[in-house]
Backbone as a printed PyTorch tensor [residue, N CA C, xyz], in Angstrom:
tensor([[[  0.9860,   7.9150, -21.5790],
         [  0.7480,   8.6270, -20.3320],
         [  2.0720,   9.2200, -19.8580]],

        [[  2.1620,  10.5430, -19.7940],
         [  3.4180,  11.1980, -19.4450],
         [  3.6280,  11.2870, -17.9420]],

        [[  2.5830,  11.1260, -17.1620],
         [  2.7170,  11.1030, -15.7160],
         [  1.6980,  10.1150, -15.1560]],

        [[  1.8720,   9.7120, -13.9010],
         [  0.9080,   8.7660, -13.3250],
         [ -0.4900,   9.3710, -13.2630]],

        [[ -1.4550,   8.5060, -12.9850],
         [ -2.8540,   8.9190, -12.8910],
         [ -3.3560,   8.6150, -11.4880]],

        [[ -4.2560,   9.4610, -10.9820],
         [ -4.8030,   9.2660,  -9.6500],
         [ -6.3110,   9.0810,  -9.7010]],

        [[ -6.8120,   8.1050,  -8.9540],
         [ -8.2420,   7.9450,  -8.7140],
         [ -8.4710,   8.2970,  -7.2540]],

        [[ -9.3070,   9.2860,  -6.9860],
         [ -9.4210,   9.8360,  -5.6360],
         [-10.8240,   9.6560,  -5.0740]],

        [[-10.8700,   9.1130,  -3.8580],
         [-12.1150,   9.0280,  -3.0900],
         [-11.8730,   9.7950,  -1.7870]],

        [[-12.2470,  11.0610,  -1.7920],
         [-11.9920,  11.8990,  -0.6240],
         [-13.1510,  11.8300,   0.3600]],

        [[-12.8100,  11.8240,   1.6280],
         [-13.8210,  11.8910,   2.6760],
         [-14.3800,  13.3090,   2.7360]],

        [[-15.6230,  13.4710,   3.1960],
         [-16.1810,  14.8170,   3.3410],
         [-15.3540,  15.6570,   4.3140]],

        [[-15.2000,  16.9160,   3.9880],
         [-14.4450,  17.8020,   4.8610],
         [-12.9520,  17.5650,   4.7730]],

        [[-12.2240,  18.1080,   5.7290],
         [-10.7730,  17.9310,   5.7510],
         [-10.4500,  16.5690,   6.3430]],

        [[ -9.7040,  15.7300,   5.6390],
         [ -9.4070,  14.3960,   6.1700],
         [ -8.4640,  14.4540,   7.3630]],

        [[ -8.6550,  13.5300,   8.2880],
         [ -7.7150,  13.4040,   9.4060],
         [ -6.5090,  12.5740,   9.0140]],

        [[ -6.6480,  11.7960,   7.9220],
         [ -5.5530,  10.9660,   7.4140],
         [ -5.9160,  10.5210,   6.0050]],

        [[ -4.9400,   9.9310,   5.3110],
         [ -5.1480,   9.4670,   3.9390],
         [ -4.5210,   8.0920,   3.7660]],

        [[ -5.0470,   7.3620,   2.7830],
         [ -4.4630,   6.0960,   2.3380],
         [ -4.1040,   6.2510,   0.8650]],

        [[ -2.9040,   5.8430,   0.4980],
         [ -2.5040,   5.7990,  -0.9040],
         [ -2.3380,   4.3380,  -1.2970]],

        [[ -3.1720,   3.8840,  -2.2450],
         [ -3.1420,   2.5000,  -2.7110],
         [ -2.1700,   2.3840,  -3.8780]],

        [[ -1.3200,   1.3640,  -3.8260],
         [ -0.3030,   1.1130,  -4.8470],
         [ -0.5340,  -0.2830,  -5.4220]],

        [[ -0.7730,  -0.3560,  -6.7200],
         [ -1.1360,  -1.6370,  -7.3320],
         [  0.0830,  -2.4590,  -7.7350]],

        [[ -0.1790,  -3.7020,  -8.1310],
         [  0.8780,  -4.6140,  -8.5360],
         [  1.3260,  -4.4010,  -9.9690]],

        [[  2.2260,  -5.2690, -10.4150],
         [  2.7560,  -5.1640, -11.7650],
         [  3.5870,  -6.3770, -12.1190]],

        [[  4.5840,  -6.1670, -12.9580],
         [  5.4480,  -7.2460, -13.4320],
         [  6.9070,  -6.9110, -13.1120]],

        [[  7.7610,  -7.9280, -13.0420],
         [  9.1800,  -7.6280, -12.8120],
         [  9.7610,  -6.6980, -13.8680]],

        [[  9.4210,  -6.9690, -15.1640],
         [  9.9020,  -6.0920, -16.2300],
         [  8.8050,  -5.9190, -17.2790]],

        [[  8.4880,  -4.6900, -17.5940],
         [  7.5540,  -4.3820, -18.6760],
         [  7.5330,  -2.8790, -18.8840]],

        [[  7.6380,  -2.4690, -20.1470],
         [  7.5230,  -1.0520, -20.4960],
         [  6.1280,  -0.7140, -20.9970]],

        [[  5.2080,  -1.6710, -20.8950],
         [  3.8410,  -1.4470, -21.3590],
         [  3.1400,  -0.4330, -20.4620]],

        [[  2.4240,   0.4910, -21.0820],
         [  1.6870,   1.4880, -20.3120],
         [  0.5690,   0.8280, -19.5130]],

        [[  0.2800,   1.3870, -18.3420],
         [ -0.8350,   0.9190, -17.5360],
         [ -2.0820,   1.6890, -17.9670]],

        [[ -3.0920,   0.9690, -18.4230],
         [ -4.3510,   1.6220, -18.7940],
         [ -5.4870,   1.0040, -17.9950]],

        [[ -6.7080,   1.3930, -18.3110],
         [ -7.8630,   0.9340, -17.5570],
         [ -8.1560,  -0.5360, -17.6820]],

        [[ -7.4560,  -1.2450, -18.5870],
         [ -7.6530,  -2.6840, -18.7350],
         [ -6.6840,  -3.4990, -17.8950]],

        [[ -5.7260,  -2.8430, -17.2630],
         [ -4.7260,  -3.5460, -16.4710],
         [ -5.3810,  -4.2990, -15.3180]],

        [[ -5.1450,  -5.6100, -15.2420],
         [ -5.7490,  -6.4350, -14.1880],
         [ -5.2590,  -6.0090, -12.8050]],

        [[ -3.9890,  -5.6700, -12.6960],
         [ -3.4390,  -5.2730, -11.3970],
         [ -4.0630,  -3.9680, -10.9190]],

        [[ -4.1820,  -3.0180, -11.8340],
         [ -4.7850,  -1.7370, -11.4690],
         [ -6.2690,  -1.9130, -11.1450]],

        [[ -6.9780,  -2.7100, -11.9250],
         [ -8.4030,  -2.9250, -11.6820],
         [ -8.6330,  -3.6260, -10.3400]],

        [[ -7.7380,  -4.5390,  -9.9700],
         [ -7.8790,  -5.1980,  -8.6610],
         [ -7.6910,  -4.1760,  -7.5480]],

        [[ -6.7350,  -3.2760,  -7.7250],
         [ -6.5120,  -2.2470,  -6.7140],
         [ -7.6730,  -1.2550,  -6.6620]],

        [[ -8.2770,  -0.9800,  -7.8070],
         [ -9.4400,  -0.0960,  -7.8390],
         [-10.6010,  -0.7170,  -7.0500]],

        [[-10.7950,  -2.0140,  -7.2110],
         [-11.8110,  -2.7320,  -6.4460],
         [-11.5240,  -2.6210,  -4.9510]],

        [[-10.2750,  -2.8370,  -4.5800],
         [ -9.8670,  -2.7050,  -3.1810],
         [-10.1660,  -1.2980,  -2.6710]],

        [[ -9.7880,  -0.2890,  -3.4440],
         [-10.0230,   1.0910,  -3.0450],
         [-11.5020,   1.3490,  -2.7790]],

        [[-12.3360,   0.9000,  -3.6870],
         [-13.7780,   1.1320,  -3.5460],
         [-14.3560,   0.4080,  -2.3380]],

        [[-13.8490,  -0.8010,  -2.0830],
         [-14.3840,  -1.5990,  -0.9930],
         [-14.0340,  -1.0310,   0.3800]],

        [[-12.8760,  -0.4070,   0.5070],
         [-12.4840,   0.1170,   1.8200],
         [-12.8760,   1.5780,   2.0090]],

        [[-13.3000,   2.2560,   0.9440],
         [-13.5200,   3.7000,   1.0180],
         [-14.6140,   4.0750,   2.0090]],

        [[-15.7350,   3.3480,   2.0090],
         [-16.8330,   3.7430,   2.8870],
         [-16.4280,   3.6970,   4.3580]],

        [[-15.7940,   2.5930,   4.7350],
         [-15.3870,   2.4930,   6.1400],
         [-14.3200,   3.5300,   6.4720]],

        [[-13.4370,   3.8010,   5.5220],
         [-12.4330,   4.8420,   5.7360],
         [-13.0930,   6.2040,   5.8990]],

        [[-14.0520,   6.5040,   5.0390],
         [-14.7280,   7.7990,   5.0990],
         [-15.4730,   7.9960,   6.4210]],

        [[-15.9930,   6.9150,   6.9800],
         [-16.7310,   7.0140,   8.2440],
         [-15.8690,   7.5630,   9.3700]],

        [[-14.5680,   7.3870,   9.2670],
         [-13.6580,   7.8960,  10.3050],
         [-12.7610,   9.0040,   9.7590]],

        [[-13.2030,   9.6370,   8.6620],
         [-12.5240,  10.8240,   8.1610],
         [-11.2520,  10.5700,   7.3910]],

        [[-11.1510,   9.4170,   6.7230],
         [ -9.9410,   9.0580,   5.9790],
         [-10.2720,   8.9830,   4.4940]],

        [[ -9.4880,   9.6540,   3.6690],
         [ -9.6320,   9.5680,   2.2240],
         [ -8.7490,   8.4700,   1.6470]],

        [[ -9.1060,   7.9940,   0.4640],
         [ -8.3790,   6.8870,  -0.1710],
         [ -8.0730,   7.2570,  -1.6220]],

        [[ -6.7990,   7.3460,  -1.9360],
         [ -6.3480,   7.6060,  -3.3010],
         [ -5.6490,   6.3770,  -3.8600]],

        [[ -5.7440,   6.2160,  -5.1730],
         [ -5.0710,   5.1260,  -5.8900],
         [ -4.2320,   5.7240,  -7.0090]],

        [[ -2.9530,   5.3590,  -7.0640],
         [ -2.0840,   5.8210,  -8.1450],
         [ -1.9740,   4.7430,  -9.2140]],

        [[ -2.0070,   5.1540, -10.4640],
         [ -1.7770,   4.2460, -11.5940],
         [ -0.4340,   4.6120, -12.2030]],

        [[  0.4900,   3.6520, -12.1770],
         [  1.8460,   3.9130, -12.6710],
         [  1.8490,   4.1850, -14.1740]],

        [[  2.9500,   4.7350, -14.6290],
         [  3.1030,   4.9720, -16.0690],
         [  3.3640,   3.6740, -16.8310]],

        [[  4.0950,   2.7540, -16.2120],
         [  4.4210,   1.4820, -16.8590],
         [  4.1650,   0.3330, -15.8900]],

        [[  3.9590,  -0.8670, -16.4430],
         [  3.5870,  -2.0240, -15.6240],
         [  4.7500,  -2.6240, -14.8630]],

        [[  5.9720,  -2.4280, -15.3500],
         [  7.1060,  -3.1370, -14.7710],
         [  7.7740,  -2.4190, -13.6140]],

        [[  8.3370,  -3.2340, -12.6980],
         [  9.2070,  -2.7130, -11.6550],
         [ 10.4560,  -2.1110, -12.2950]],

        [[ 11.0590,  -2.8570, -13.2110],
         [ 12.1490,  -2.3380, -14.0540],
         [ 13.2790,  -1.7100, -13.2390]],

        [[ 13.6210,  -2.3510, -12.1280],
         [ 14.6830,  -1.8190, -11.2880],
         [ 14.1960,  -0.8580, -10.2240]],

        [[ 12.9550,  -0.4170, -10.3370],
         [ 12.3400,   0.3540,  -9.2630],
         [ 12.3390,   1.8560,  -9.3920]],

        [[ 13.3170,   2.4120, -10.0980],
         [ 13.4860,   3.8650, -10.0970],
         [ 12.2300,   4.6020, -10.5540]],

        [[ 11.6520,   4.1720, -11.6650],
         [ 10.4880,   4.8830, -12.1960],
         [  9.2400,   4.6690, -11.3510]],

        [[  9.0580,   3.4680, -10.8020],
         [  7.8690,   3.2280,  -9.9770],
         [  7.9610,   4.0080,  -8.6640]],

        [[  9.1580,   4.0980,  -8.1280],
         [  9.3540,   4.9210,  -6.9380],
         [  9.0580,   6.3800,  -7.2530]],

        [[  9.4870,   6.8350,  -8.4250],
         [  9.1970,   8.2130,  -8.8350],
         [  7.6960,   8.4330,  -8.9890]],

        [[  6.9850,   7.4300,  -9.5340],
         [  5.5330,   7.5410,  -9.6600],
         [  4.8860,   7.7310,  -8.2890]],

        [[  5.3110,   6.9270,  -7.3220],
         [  4.7160,   7.0010,  -5.9880],
         [  5.0510,   8.3210,  -5.3110]],

        [[  6.2760,   8.7860,  -5.4640],
         [  6.6460,  10.0710,  -4.8470],
         [  5.8740,  11.2170,  -5.5040]],

        [[  5.6440,  11.1330,  -6.8120],
         [  4.8130,  12.1210,  -7.4970],
         [  3.4270,  12.1590,  -6.8570]],

        [[  2.8350,  10.9690,  -6.6160],
         [  1.5080,  10.9000,  -6.0210],
         [  1.4990,  11.4760,  -4.6020]],

        [[  2.5280,  11.2040,  -3.8310],
         [  2.6210,  11.7560,  -2.4830],
         [  2.6810,  13.2750,  -2.5150]],

        [[  3.4100,  13.8140,  -3.4650],
         [  3.4890,  15.2750,  -3.6030],
         [  2.1330,  15.8620,  -3.9930]],

        [[  1.4330,  15.1990,  -4.9260],
         [  0.1100,  15.6990,  -5.3340],
         [ -0.8650,  15.6590,  -4.1570]],

        [[ -0.7830,  14.5920,  -3.3840],
         [ -1.6810,  14.4700,  -2.2370],
         [ -1.4370,  15.6060,  -1.2400]],

        [[ -0.1690,  15.9410,  -1.0110],
         [  0.1380,  17.0350,  -0.0910],
         [ -0.3550,  18.3750,  -0.6290]],

        [[ -0.2710,  18.5610,  -1.9540],
         [ -0.7520,  19.7960,  -2.5440],
         [ -2.2410,  19.9890,  -2.2870]],

        [[ -2.9910,  18.8820,  -2.2980],
         [ -4.4440,  18.9530,  -2.1270],
         [ -4.8430,  18.9930,  -0.6530]],

        [[ -4.2370,  18.1500,   0.1720],
         [ -4.7080,  17.9570,   1.5420],
         [ -3.7390,  18.4330,   2.6140]],

        [[ -2.5920,  18.9450,   2.2200],
         [ -1.6230,  19.3560,   3.2100],
         [ -0.8890,  18.1570,   3.7980]],

        [[ -0.2150,  18.4130,   4.8760],
         [  0.6600,  17.3820,   5.4580],
         [ -0.1160,  16.5070,   6.4350]],

        [[ -1.1040,  15.7570,   5.9080],
         [ -1.8700,  14.8510,   6.7690],
         [ -1.1450,  13.5090,   6.8650]],

        [[ -1.3230,  12.7870,   7.9690],
         [ -0.6970,  11.4630,   8.0900],
         [ -1.2210,  10.5250,   7.0100]],

        [[ -0.3640,   9.6220,   6.5660],
         [ -0.7040,   8.7950,   5.4180],
         [ -0.2080,   7.3630,   5.6030]],

        [[ -1.0400,   6.4120,   5.1650],
         [ -0.6600,   4.9960,   5.1340],
         [ -0.5520,   4.5580,   3.6810]],

        [[  0.5030,   3.8510,   3.3460],
         [  0.6800,   3.2490,   2.0320],
         [  0.1240,   1.8330,   2.0670]],

        [[ -0.8290,   1.5520,   1.1740],
         [ -1.4600,   0.2330,   1.0940],
         [ -1.1110,  -0.3700,  -0.2580]],

        [[ -0.2250,  -1.3630,  -0.2680],
         [  0.2680,  -1.9080,  -1.5270],
         [ -0.0090,  -3.3870,  -1.6830]],

        [[ -0.3800,  -3.7790,  -2.8980],
         [ -0.5410,  -5.1970,  -3.2320],
         [  0.6210,  -5.6250,  -4.1190]],

        [[  1.2700,  -6.7360,  -3.7710],
         [  2.3120,  -7.3290,  -4.6040],
         [  3.4340,  -6.3210,  -4.8660]],

        [[  3.6840,  -5.9650,  -6.1240],
         [  4.7150,  -4.9830,  -6.4260],
         [  4.4280,  -3.6510,  -5.7500]],

        [[  3.1480,  -3.3420,  -5.5550],
         [  2.8020,  -2.1010,  -4.8680],
         [  3.3410,  -2.0410,  -3.4550]],

        [[  3.4020,  -3.1920,  -2.7740],
         [  3.9860,  -3.2290,  -1.4370],
         [  5.4910,  -2.9950,  -1.4940]],

        [[  6.1010,  -3.4380,  -2.5900],
         [  7.5350,  -3.1890,  -2.7660],
         [  7.7880,  -1.7010,  -2.9960]],

        [[  6.9820,  -1.0960,  -3.8540],
         [  7.0840,   0.3530,  -4.0610],
         [  6.9120,   1.0660,  -2.7210]],

        [[  5.9430,   0.6120,  -1.9240],
         [  5.6260,   1.2860,  -0.6620],
         [  6.8220,   1.3640,   0.2740]],

        [[  7.5530,   0.2640,   0.4370],
         [  8.6560,   0.3050,   1.4000],
         [  9.8310,   1.1280,   0.8810]],

        [[  9.8840,   1.3740,  -0.4200],
         [ 10.9390,   2.2360,  -0.9640],
         [ 10.6280,   3.7170,  -0.7780]],

        [[  9.3570,   4.0650,  -0.5810],
         [  8.9960,   5.4770,  -0.4040],
         [  8.4590,   5.7600,   0.9950]],

        [[  8.5530,   4.7890,   1.8980],
         [  7.9920,   4.9550,   3.2370],
         [  8.7230,   6.0030,   4.0620]],

        [[  9.8950,   6.4540,   3.5930],
         [ 10.6160,   7.5110,   4.2990],
         [ 10.0300,   8.8900,   4.0430]],

        [[  9.0060,   8.9810,   3.1910],
         [  8.3390,  10.2560,   2.9880],
         [  7.8330,  10.7780,   4.3290]],

        [[  7.9770,  12.0760,   4.6120],
         [  7.6200,  12.5870,   5.9460],
         [  6.1520,  12.4490,   6.3160]],

        [[  5.2600,  12.2950,   5.3330],
         [  3.8340,  12.1430,   5.6440],
         [  3.4640,  10.7150,   6.0310]],

        [[  4.3010,   9.7560,   5.6710],
         [  3.9610,   8.3420,   5.8390],
         [  4.1750,   7.9020,   7.2810]],

        [[  3.1260,   7.2950,   7.8610],
         [  3.2370,   6.7600,   9.2170],
         [  3.3110,   5.2440,   9.2170]],

        [[  3.0230,   4.6090,   8.0760],
         [  3.1190,   3.1580,   8.0380],
         [  2.7860,   2.5830,   6.6830]],

        [[  3.0380,   1.2810,   6.5640],
         [  2.8240,   0.5300,   5.3280],
         [  1.9980,  -0.7080,   5.6380]],

        [[  1.0300,  -0.9890,   4.7610],
         [  0.2980,  -2.2520,   4.7880],
         [  0.5720,  -2.9620,   3.4690]],

        [[  1.1280,  -4.1620,   3.5270],
         [  1.4630,  -4.9230,   2.3280],
         [  0.5970,  -6.1710,   2.2190]],

        [[ -0.0900,  -6.3150,   1.0970],
         [ -0.9410,  -7.4760,   0.8320],
         [ -0.2720,  -8.3550,  -0.2150]],

        [[ -0.0370,  -9.6360,   0.1190],
         [  0.7050, -10.5370,  -0.7720],
         [  1.9370,  -9.8330,  -1.3280]],

        [[  2.7630,  -9.2660,  -0.4560],
         [  3.8330,  -8.3720,  -0.9170],
         [  4.9510,  -9.0900,  -1.6620]],

        [[  5.5610,  -8.3430,  -2.5670],
         [  6.7600,  -8.7950,  -3.2650],
         [  7.9480,  -8.1040,  -2.6120]],

        [[  8.4720,  -8.7250,  -1.5600],
         [  9.6190,  -8.2110,  -0.8350],
         [ 10.7690,  -9.2050,  -0.9330]],

        [[ 11.9720,  -8.6890,  -0.8430],
         [ 13.1580,  -9.5370,  -0.9050],
         [ 14.2450,  -8.9420,  -0.0270]],

        [[ 15.3700,  -9.6290,   0.0410],
         [ 16.4990,  -9.1430,   0.8270],
         [ 17.0700,  -7.8480,   0.2560]],

        [[ 16.7240,  -7.5150,  -0.9850],
         [ 17.2250,  -6.2910,  -1.6090],
         [ 16.4260,  -5.0540,  -1.2190]],

        [[ 15.2760,  -5.2360,  -0.5920],
         [ 14.4190,  -4.0990,  -0.2670],
         [ 14.7800,  -3.5040,   1.0920]],

        [[ 14.6940,  -2.1820,   1.2150],
         [ 15.1550,  -1.5210,   2.4400],
         [ 14.1700,  -1.6870,   3.5880]],

        [[ 14.6970,  -1.6480,   4.8050],
         [ 13.8600,  -1.5280,   5.9960],
         [ 14.1280,  -0.2030,   6.7180]],

        [[ 15.2410,   0.4490,   6.4130],
         [ 15.5550,   1.7240,   7.0780],
         [ 14.4610,   2.7560,   6.8500]],

        [[ 13.7350,   2.6530,   5.7240],
         [ 12.6630,   3.5960,   5.4180],
         [ 11.5000,   3.4720,   6.3870]],

        [[ 11.4520,   2.3700,   7.1460],
         [ 10.3560,   2.1140,   8.0790],
         [ 10.6720,   2.5540,   9.4990]],

        [[ 11.8020,   3.1760,   9.7020],
         [ 12.1650,   3.6380,  11.0410],
         [ 11.0980,   4.5860,  11.5820]],

        [[ 10.6090,   4.2840,  12.7860],
         [  9.5860,   5.1140,  13.4010],
         [  8.1980,   4.9290,  12.8370]],

        [[  8.0300,   3.9490,  11.9600],
         [  6.7460,   3.7090,  11.3070],
         [  6.2270,   2.3190,  11.6730]],

        [[  5.0040,   2.0190,  11.2470],
         [  4.3720,   0.7460,  11.5540],
         [  4.2010,  -0.0610,  10.2750]],

        [[  4.5230,  -1.3480,  10.3410],
         [  4.3900,  -2.2430,   9.1900],
         [  3.4090,  -3.3530,   9.5080]],

        [[  2.4530,  -3.5400,   8.5870],
         [  1.5510,  -4.6710,   8.6630],
         [  1.5600,  -5.3840,   7.3120]],

        [[  1.6160,  -6.7070,   7.3440],
         [  1.6210,  -7.4960,   6.1160],
         [  0.6300,  -8.6380,   6.2510]],

        [[  0.0970,  -9.0760,   5.1130],
         [ -0.7850, -10.2390,   5.0650],
         [ -0.4080, -11.0550,   3.8350]],

        [[ -0.2350, -12.3680,   4.0170],
         [  0.2310, -13.2030,   2.9100],
         [ -0.3950, -14.5880,   3.0310]],

        [[ -0.8470, -15.1260,   1.9090],
         [ -1.3920, -16.4740,   1.8740],
         [ -0.3230, -17.5030,   1.5600]],

        [[ -0.4920, -18.7110,   2.0730],
         [  0.5170, -19.7520,   1.8820],
         [  0.3880, -20.4710,   0.5430]],

        [[ -0.6770, -20.2090,  -0.2100],
         [ -0.8130, -20.7750,  -1.5470],
         [ -0.4090, -19.7840,  -2.6340]],

        [[  0.2610, -18.7430,  -2.2320],
         [  0.7510, -17.7480,  -3.1920],
         [  1.8960, -18.3600,  -3.9910]],

        [[  1.7390, -18.4240,  -5.3200],
         [  2.7860, -18.9700,  -6.1900],
         [  3.4820, -17.8690,  -6.9900]],

        [[  3.1380, -16.6100,  -6.7110],
         [  3.7380, -15.4750,  -7.4150],
         [  4.7780, -14.7860,  -6.5310]],

        [[  4.4060, -14.4910,  -5.3050],
         [  5.3490, -13.9490,  -4.3370],
         [  5.4530, -14.9170,  -3.1600]],

        [[  6.4380, -14.7050,  -2.3160],
         [  6.8340, -15.7150,  -1.3410],
         [  6.4300, -15.3730,   0.0890]],

        [[  5.6280, -16.2440,   0.7030],
         [  5.3040, -16.0960,   2.1220],
         [  6.5890, -16.1100,   2.9580]],

        [[  7.5140, -16.9730,   2.5890],
         [  8.7650, -17.0740,   3.3510],
         [  9.5810, -15.7840,   3.2750]],

        [[  9.6560, -15.1940,   2.0820],
         [ 10.3880, -13.9320,   1.9460],
         [  9.7130, -12.8060,   2.7200]],

        [[  8.3780, -12.8110,   2.7310],
         [  7.6670, -11.8040,   3.5150],
         [  7.9790, -11.9620,   4.9960]],

        [[  8.0160, -13.2100,   5.4780],
         [  8.3660, -13.4700,   6.8750],
         [  9.7440, -12.9170,   7.2000]],

        [[ 10.6850, -13.1320,   6.2980],
         [ 12.0510, -12.6390,   6.5140],
         [ 12.0940, -11.1160,   6.5130]],

        [[ 11.3640, -10.5130,   5.5960],
         [ 11.3680,  -9.0540,   5.5160],
         [ 10.7690,  -8.4430,   6.7800]],

        [[  9.6460,  -8.9850,   7.2350],
         [  9.0050,  -8.4610,   8.4370],
         [  9.9310,  -8.6010,   9.6440]],

        [[ 10.6640,  -9.6970,   9.7160],
         [ 11.6130,  -9.8860,  10.8180],
         [ 12.7190,  -8.8330,  10.7710]],

        [[ 13.2160,  -8.5220,   9.5720],
         [ 14.2290,  -7.4670,   9.4440],
         [ 13.6540,  -6.1150,   9.8280]],

        [[ 12.4300,  -5.8450,   9.3710],
         [ 11.8110,  -4.5510,   9.6360],
         [ 11.5480,  -4.3380,  11.1240]],

        [[ 11.3020,  -5.4240,  11.8470],
         [ 10.9910,  -5.3150,  13.2730],
         [ 12.1220,  -4.6690,  14.0660]],

        [[ 13.3370,  -4.7180,  13.5250],
         [ 14.4750,  -4.1340,  14.2250],
         [ 14.4810,  -2.6100,  14.1690]],

        [[ 13.7410,  -2.0290,  13.2040],
         [ 13.7750,  -0.5700,  13.0450],
         [ 12.3930,   0.0710,  13.1370]],

        [[ 11.3530,  -0.6650,  12.7780],
         [  9.9980,  -0.1110,  12.7960],
         [  9.4790,  -0.0250,  14.2240]],

        [[  8.5010,   0.8450,  14.4430],
         [  7.8310,   0.8820,  15.7390],
         [  7.1760,  -0.4630,  16.0310]],

        [[  6.6360,  -1.0730,  14.9700],
         [  5.9690,  -2.3630,  15.0980],
         [  5.9180,  -2.9940,  13.7170]],

        [[  6.1210,  -4.3060,  13.6360],
         [  6.0710,  -5.0230,  12.3560],
         [  5.4430,  -6.3840,  12.5840]],

        [[  4.3420,  -6.6470,  11.8760],
         [  3.6110,  -7.9030,  12.0780],
         [  3.1370,  -8.4720,  10.7490]],

        [[  3.0680,  -9.7990,  10.6990],
         [  2.5930, -10.5190,   9.5210],
         [  1.3540, -11.3260,   9.8890]],

        [[  0.3000, -11.1850,   9.0970],
         [ -0.9080, -11.9940,   9.2680],
         [ -0.9010, -13.1110,   8.2400]],

        [[ -0.9880, -14.3430,   8.7230],
         [ -1.0230, -15.5250,   7.8720],
         [ -2.4430, -15.6940,   7.3170]],

        [[ -2.5760, -15.5910,   5.9980],
         [ -3.8850, -15.7060,   5.3530],
         [ -4.2240, -17.1450,   4.9740]],

        [[ -3.4310, -18.0810,   5.4420],
         [ -3.7390, -19.4930,   5.2560],
         [ -3.6970, -19.9260,   3.8030]],

        [[ -4.7670, -20.5540,   3.3460],
         [ -4.7800, -21.2020,   2.0310],
         [ -5.1060, -20.2590,   0.8840]],

        [[ -4.9980, -18.9650,   1.0820],
         [ -5.2990, -18.0170,   0.0100],
         [ -4.0910, -17.7880,  -0.8880]],

        [[ -4.3680, -17.3760,  -2.1380],
         [ -3.3190, -17.1520,  -3.1210],
         [ -2.9850, -15.6880,  -3.3140]],

        [[ -2.4500, -15.3770,  -4.4860],
         [ -1.8280, -14.0780,  -4.6990],
         [ -2.7770, -12.9660,  -5.1240]],

        [[ -3.7390, -13.2810,  -5.9570],
         [ -4.4680, -12.2140,  -6.6530],
         [ -5.6400, -11.6430,  -5.8640]],

        [[ -5.8860, -12.1570,  -4.6810],
         [ -6.9220, -11.6410,  -3.7820],
         [ -8.3160, -11.7310,  -4.3980]],

        [[ -8.5150, -12.7500,  -5.2360],
         [ -9.8360, -12.9970,  -5.8150],
         [-10.6030, -13.9860,  -4.9370]],

        [[ -9.9920, -15.1390,  -4.6940],
         [-10.5340, -16.0400,  -3.6760],
         [-10.3590, -15.3740,  -2.3160]],

        [[-11.4380, -15.3520,  -1.5420],
         [-11.3670, -14.7090,  -0.2250],
         [-11.2990, -13.1980,  -0.2970]],

        [[-11.8570, -12.6310,  -1.3680],
         [-11.7420, -11.1790,  -1.5830],
         [-12.2450, -10.3800,  -0.3830]],

        [[-13.4010, -10.7540,   0.1590],
         [-13.9560,  -9.9920,   1.2760],
         [-13.0160, -10.0210,   2.4820]],

        [[-12.3630, -11.1670,   2.6900],
         [-11.4200, -11.2590,   3.8090],
         [-10.2130, -10.3620,   3.5740]],

        [[ -9.7090, -10.3430,   2.3390],
         [ -8.5950,  -9.4450,   2.0180],
         [ -8.9810,  -7.9890,   2.2720]],

        [[-10.1860,  -7.6100,   1.8440],
         [-10.6150,  -6.2200,   2.0230],
         [-10.7260,  -5.8720,   3.5060]],

        [[-11.2480,  -6.7970,   4.2870],
         [-11.3650,  -6.5510,   5.7190],
         [-10.0030,  -6.4030,   6.3720]],

        [[ -9.0920,  -7.3040,   6.0310],
         [ -7.7360,  -7.2160,   6.5770],
         [ -7.0770,  -5.9060,   6.1680]],

        [[ -7.3070,  -5.4810,   4.9270],
         [ -6.7040,  -4.2410,   4.4400],
         [ -7.1450,  -3.0450,   5.2710]],

        [[ -8.4540,  -2.8530,   5.4170],
         [ -8.9140,  -1.6630,   6.1320],
         [ -8.6280,  -1.7610,   7.6210]],

        [[ -8.7340,  -2.9460,   8.1940],
         [ -8.4300,  -3.0690,   9.6180],
         [ -6.9520,  -2.8140,   9.9010]],

        [[ -6.0910,  -3.2490,   8.9930],
         [ -4.6530,  -2.9920,   9.1580],
         [ -4.3550,  -1.5110,   9.0220]],

        [[ -4.9940,  -0.8610,   8.0390],
         [ -4.8200,   0.5910,   7.8730],
         [ -5.2390,   1.3230,   9.1410]],

        [[ -6.3940,   0.9680,   9.6820],
         [ -6.8790,   1.6410,  10.8860],
         [ -5.9860,   1.3570,  12.0850]],

        [[ -5.4230,   0.1650,  12.1370],
         [ -4.4980,  -0.1610,  13.2260],
         [ -3.2340,   0.6890,  13.1280]],

        [[ -2.7000,   0.8190,  11.9250],
         [ -1.5120,   1.6590,  11.7300],
         [ -1.8160,   3.0940,  12.1340]],

        [[ -2.9270,   3.6260,  11.6510],
         [ -3.2720,   5.0120,  11.9880],
         [ -3.5400,   5.1870,  13.4790]],

        [[ -4.1490,   4.1640,  14.0890],
         [ -4.4180,   4.2490,  15.5100],
         [ -3.1620,   4.3930,  16.3590]],

        [[ -2.0540,   3.8840,  15.8370],
         [ -0.7870,   3.9680,  16.5670],
         [ -0.1300,   5.3350,  16.4200]],

        [[ -0.5950,   6.1320,  15.4490],
         [  0.0970,   7.3850,  15.1530],
         [ -0.7880,   8.6230,  15.1450]],

        [[ -2.0910,   8.4390,  14.9500],
         [ -2.9840,   9.5800,  14.7300],
         [ -4.0810,   9.5740,  15.7940]],

        [[ -4.2110,  10.6520,  16.5800],
         [ -5.2810,  10.7080,  17.5780],
         [ -6.6520,  10.6360,  16.9070]],

        [[ -7.5920,   9.9640,  17.5640],
         [ -8.9570,   9.9410,  17.0500],
         [ -9.5760,  11.3190,  17.1850]],

        [[-10.6500,  11.5420,  16.4500],
         [-11.3220,  12.8370,  16.5340],
         [-11.8930,  13.0660,  17.9220]],

        [[-12.2720,  11.9900,  18.5710],
         [-12.7800,  12.1310,  19.9460],
         [-11.6720,  12.5170,  20.9080]],

        [[-10.4170,  12.0730,  20.5320],
         [ -9.2860,  12.3780,  21.4030],
         [ -8.7280,  13.7460,  21.1730]]])
C-alpha cells in the first residue's frame, strides 16, 4: 500500500462537522495494515457503531488505515493522518473535525491536533506519555476514557497527560472506565456510547447546532 486507505461514512448533504477515526497499532512494526488487522477491524466496528447517531446530527465519520502497523517513532503515522486530513478537506472543505483515536491512534491524534480543521481529540484507552505534545491542543477540547484493567497502555500516564493538557486546552477531562481493559471488547457498547457522546460534547463546545 503506497498511501493510507480511507473508509468513509458520509452524512447526507453537506456535513456540519466530521470525525476522523484513528486505529491502534504496535510500538514497532513495518508490516502493512490490511483488512485482517485486529486494530483496524476494531476501529471499523467503532466507526460503524457511531455513524448512525453521528449522521442524525449531520456529522460524517471517516476511518484512516495506516500504511504500516508500527508507531516507529511517529513520523510516518503522523504523515498518514495528515494525508487523511488533507483528503477530507478536499472532499468536504474546511469543516470542523474531531479526531477519535484508540490506543496508538490517540497518540497519532495529539500529534496532528494542530491541524486548523481540528477542534478536539477524543482518546480511548490512549497510548500517551511524557514525550507526547500538549501544545497541539491549544484552543481545543480533549476528552479521554481509560479502563483501570488496561495492561497495554497506562491509566496513570493518561491521567498525567490530561493534567498537562489542561494547562493549554480549552478543556481536558478523563473518564474512568473502571474495570474495563484495553481492546474495547468487554463493555463494547459502553465504549461506543462514550465515544460518540464525547465527540458530540467536543463539537458542542465549538460548533453551533443547526438550530442555532
